[in-house]
C-alpha positions as a Markdown table, in Angstrom:
| # | Residue | x | y | z |
|---|---|---|---|---|
| 1 | Met | 186.6 | 32.0 | 243.3 |
| 2 | Thr | 187.4 | 29.7 | 240.4 |
| 3 | Arg | 190.7 | 27.8 | 240.4 |
| 4 | Val | 192.4 | 28.0 | 237.0 |
| 5 | Val | 195.3 | 25.8 | 235.9 |
| 6 | Leu | 197.3 | 27.3 | 233.1 |
| 7 | Pro | 199.8 | 25.5 | 230.8 |
| 8 | Tyr | 203.5 | 26.1 | 231.5 |
| 9 | His | 204.0 | 28.7 | 228.7 |
| 10 | Leu | 201.2 | 30.9 | 229.9 |
| 11 | Arg | 202.3 | 30.6 | 233.5 |
| 12 | Ala | 205.8 | 31.7 | 232.5 |
| 13 | Leu | 204.4 | 34.6 | 230.4 |
| 14 | Ala | 202.2 | 35.8 | 233.3 |
| 15 | Lys | 204.7 | 34.9 | 236.0 |
| 16 | Val | 202.2 | 33.0 | 238.1 |
| 17 | Asp | 202.1 | 29.7 | 239.9 |
| 18 | Arg | 200.5 | 26.6 | 238.4 |
| 19 | Glu | 197.1 | 27.6 | 239.7 |
| 20 | Val | 195.5 | 31.0 | 239.9 |
| 21 | Gln | 192.2 | 32.1 | 241.3 |
| 22 | Val | 189.8 | 34.5 | 239.6 |
| 23 | Asp | 186.1 | 35.4 | 239.9 |
| 24 | Gly | 184.0 | 33.9 | 237.2 |
| 25 | Ala | 181.0 | 31.6 | 236.8 |
| 26 | Thr | 181.3 | 31.1 | 233.0 |
| 27 | Thr | 184.2 | 30.4 | 230.6 |
| 28 | Gly | 183.9 | 34.0 | 229.3 |
| 29 | Gln | 184.0 | 35.5 | 232.8 |
| 30 | Val | 187.0 | 33.4 | 233.8 |
| 31 | Leu | 188.9 | 34.4 | 230.6 |
| 32 | Asp | 187.9 | 38.1 | 231.1 |
| 33 | Ala | 189.2 | 37.9 | 234.7 |
| 34 | Leu | 192.4 | 36.2 | 233.8 |
| 35 | Glu | 193.1 | 38.8 | 231.1 |
| 36 | Ala | 192.2 | 41.7 | 233.4 |
| 37 | Ala | 194.5 | 40.4 | 236.2 |
| 38 | His | 197.3 | 39.5 | 233.8 |
| 39 | Pro | 197.2 | 41.8 | 230.7 |
| 40 | Val | 200.1 | 39.9 | 229.1 |
| 41 | Leu | 197.7 | 37.0 | 228.5 |
| 42 | Val | 195.4 | 39.1 | 226.2 |
| 43 | Gly | 195.4 | 37.5 | 222.8 |
| 44 | Thr | 197.0 | 34.2 | 224.0 |
| 45 | Met | 193.8 | 32.2 | 224.6 |
| 46 | Arg | 191.3 | 34.2 | 222.5 |
| 47 | Asp | 191.8 | 36.3 | 219.3 |
| 48 | Pro | 191.5 | 39.9 | 220.5 |
| 49 | Thr | 189.7 | 41.0 | 217.4 |
| 50 | Thr | 187.0 | 38.3 | 217.1 |
| 51 | Gly | 187.0 | 37.0 | 220.7 |
| 52 | Arg | 187.1 | 33.4 | 219.4 |
| 53 | Arg | 189.2 | 30.7 | 221.0 |
| 54 | Arg | 192.7 | 30.3 | 219.6 |
| 55 | Pro | 192.9 | 27.1 | 217.5 |
| 56 | Phe | 195.4 | 25.3 | 219.7 |
| 57 | Val | 193.9 | 26.2 | 223.1 |
| 58 | Arg | 191.3 | 24.1 | 224.8 |
| 59 | Phe | 189.3 | 24.6 | 228.0 |
| 60 | Phe | 188.3 | 21.7 | 230.3 |
| 61 | Ala | 186.5 | 21.2 | 233.6 |
| 62 | Cys | 185.4 | 18.0 | 235.3 |
| 63 | Gln | 186.7 | 15.9 | 232.4 |
| 64 | Glu | 184.5 | 17.9 | 230.0 |
| 65 | Asp | 185.7 | 19.7 | 226.9 |
| 66 | Leu | 184.2 | 23.2 | 227.2 |
| 67 | Ser | 186.1 | 24.5 | 224.2 |
| 68 | His | 183.2 | 24.5 | 221.7 |
| 69 | Gly | 180.5 | 25.7 | 224.1 |
| 70 | Ser | 179.3 | 29.2 | 224.5 |
| 71 | Tyr | 181.4 | 31.5 | 226.7 |
| 72 | Asp | 178.1 | 32.3 | 228.5 |
| 73 | Asp | 177.4 | 28.7 | 229.6 |
| 74 | Pro | 177.8 | 28.2 | 233.4 |
| 75 | Leu | 180.7 | 26.2 | 234.6 |
| 76 | Pro | 180.1 | 22.8 | 236.3 |
| 77 | Val | 179.0 | 23.1 | 239.9 |
| 78 | Ala | 182.2 | 21.3 | 241.1 |
| 79 | Val | 184.3 | 24.1 | 239.5 |
| 80 | Leu | 182.1 | 26.8 | 241.1 |
| 81 | Arg | 182.5 | 25.2 | 244.5 |
| 82 | Gly | 186.3 | 25.1 | 244.1 |
| 83 | Glu | 186.4 | 21.3 | 244.1 |
| 84 | Glu | 187.7 | 21.0 | 240.6 |
| 85 | Pro | 189.8 | 23.4 | 238.5 |
| 86 | Phe | 189.1 | 25.1 | 235.2 |
| 87 | Leu | 191.9 | 23.9 | 232.9 |
| 88 | Val | 193.5 | 25.8 | 230.0 |
| 89 | Val | 195.3 | 23.3 | 227.8 |
| 90 | Gly | 197.6 | 23.9 | 224.9 |
| 91 | Ala | 196.5 | 21.4 | 222.2 |
| 92 | Met | 199.0 | 19.4 | 220.2 |
| 93 | Ala | 199.0 | 18.8 | 216.5 |
| 94 | Gly | 201.3 | 16.9 | 214.2 |
| 95 | Gly | 201.5 | 14.2 | 211.7 |
């Protein structure tokens, strides 16, 4: 099981605690499992038409930004062992 930490607005939308657990060994599998378990999250992290990451959403694990990698790349070993969480983070912008 992969531990996933969601930002407050997605936790509130899905009505879950700070951390959820899903099956998944890649970013794509984790996102698929999150959306399957919580259909209200469909379209919040990825565009449902293109499948691409939403502009102000980032994915991190083990202090690594996984946002620009392939959805098929394996997650770090520490995440797969449950030692570290997979983080979904709402990016900030402004001027």
